[in-house]
Phi, psi and omega in degrees: 000123184286146182270088182221079181214113175206121183248351187221155167293169181294331179218156170242131182260127178284143177240159176058044176263120181265114177240113181054037178085353179245162178270129177231127184274130176255143179255127179243101182293149180239145180277070186276062180202170179298126185100349176058220183300330182294345180269352183231347190268181191273359168063031176288131180277129179204154172229151177281179179273153177306319183295332179292312177302313183295331181290342176298328179056044178242122180306134180089356184234023176285170178300321179296320179291324187279333186306316179301328180282327175297322177289319183296331182295323200243156161246106192268128178244018184261186182277173175103166180299147180291346183304324190268351191229169178250158187225013180222019184272173183285341185253117178282139174241119191213158179285351179098162182272359183207143174218148169270081193296325184296307182293324178297316179294321179294324177295314180300317180295316182293321177298321178297329181293339178248018170103000178254095190272163181290132178247132185299319183224095183280357184249031180277000182082349178239334185298144184199165178055052178196178181235161178211149173290123195293146171253162183227160170277070177227153176283171179294345174263007178089003183283145178296134179262064182274156183298327184296323183262342185263347178245125188297331182295333178267326186273347181295140177243018182281134177289123177230160188293324179234086185301139180282341184212134174235140184250161174062028171245131181275118178282112181275306182199162175274138178266135181242141167255099195060249180247016178254128177294124182245356176155183169257170184300330182260358182219090188281146165060043170282167178288331183212138177255121178249130182244089184267055189255011171078177186293336180268329184273322186298316179303319180297315181295317181297317183290323175293339181270352179100012178248114180161204179285118184304322181297316180295318183291323178296322177300327182268000180077026180261130177291136182280124174262318179212135179280098181228076183300334180292349181291352180227026182237176168066027176301130178224151178196156172287143176269160180219139171251301183216135170225151176204144168243090198310310189298318181283314181297322182277356177083007179282344178230126176286121184300335180286333184296310180297330178294315179297326183268000186049047185293150181299332183297342178293340177269019184247138176250014179067018177238108186252342177224156178220163181206158170229113182225154179235149174293145176289170178302319181294322180291322176298316179298321181292337180280354171100166186294326179296319177293317180301323183294330183258345184267132357262044196289201186287122180297340181282357174286338177291151183305138181260231178049049184252358182209122168204161185234154171225147180125141182276332187254151180300331182277351176296142182291129180280146171266116190223128178228125181292329184081010179305129173057031185252356182291142187300323182286345181075020182293321182300312181290327178297322177301321183287326175298314178299314182295321178300313182295317184293314180292329177297320180294328176290310184296324180295342180261000179284143179297335181273357183290127177228027179105190186251157175274123187306320185287350182241017183244133178305144185279070178293157175299145177303335180277350183284141175294347179267003184296162183304132171231151176223124184260167180265258189260347186237149175292164181292134178275151172050056183290128175244154179299139176286137174261109185273143175268170175299325176296319177298317179301320180293323177298318179296316178302311182298320181294317180298316180297325183280342187237352185299141174225194181243150174264015172075010184263059185291140178199173168095353190278354171221078188298142174264136178156189178298142184298327182291350177262029179058038177269163183250325183232156180268188184294341177260012177070017175277137177290138178290150172085352179220176179238150172076016181235000000 
């Protein structure tokens, strides 16, 4: 089977992003290779909460329905009762061949000091308000558990008459016979057209094919096949401020040396602890009535319209906006202010804490209790929670807007659910308004 599959450029550049009144371009990397995002990302193991699956309200996709498939996916090497996990699946879940144990242990201890205790199995679908030593999608030998190498249908190189996967071909659009999908431009008349191009690629392909918001498609000169405005909405992603793998980034370690030596550190993704925490009632109240109105409600109540494309050709520049911190109520930025404060209180209590790095610390006033501190040989004694002023909150907001990036976990742009809820696909993953797609 020839390796010819590529549906996206390596990155998509956001346009028209207003940060503090200025335009700042964000880069959103795309998994343009066999295996998609699983071939390039950091492989952190995580599961959502039971309530998230149930909130979809789609038959066949409840937490109870999904649990057998979560088990079937994995061969679990982590802690906790066997009830919640699988042990014969294609994807290994393992703690990794290397850990930075000192900082990880100090984080767990510090989190416990403010009430977030270590939980043996944070991925039971119900566990919350605790921390766990992180697991990864890596094998016991440290190898990446990507879809391309772990599923035989993708990793097979045997010549077959109708290959299931082709690489390095750019998918421009789906071809329709009336309203039935009949193929892609390079592959005519299959029984079913599957478009596995991810949250960033699928909206572009669908809109070039005539499925999407009619107003957007008409502007681009695309004939409307199906009115599906949800095909370009609801972009969501995890935010990122700062990550570092000091030795390699700082040049103290030649990246080629561990590869030559097959060093254990190659099985490390620099993530040693994970947590799931929620703001307390008092913290929710402090974040204001707009936050209270949406917490812990439906994420789709936040403004959508965050992703759409114009242009007939795949090479035409897409108009793409992440929507970071753009909701009118300011709920998105309020979450980050809360998260900044909460993670700060954990780190300030770690035995390894020696203050902040100036280039990565918000520029608080020298009179602020949150201002930069740098310690010598000992951690801070008798740590008390910082009391932030409104001025401090604004500094955090400004810093987040100026530095926010993406963790590459794009999702949400073709929502599953009832069509009247601006969804794109049904419970069987079929696109609304057409057949065979």
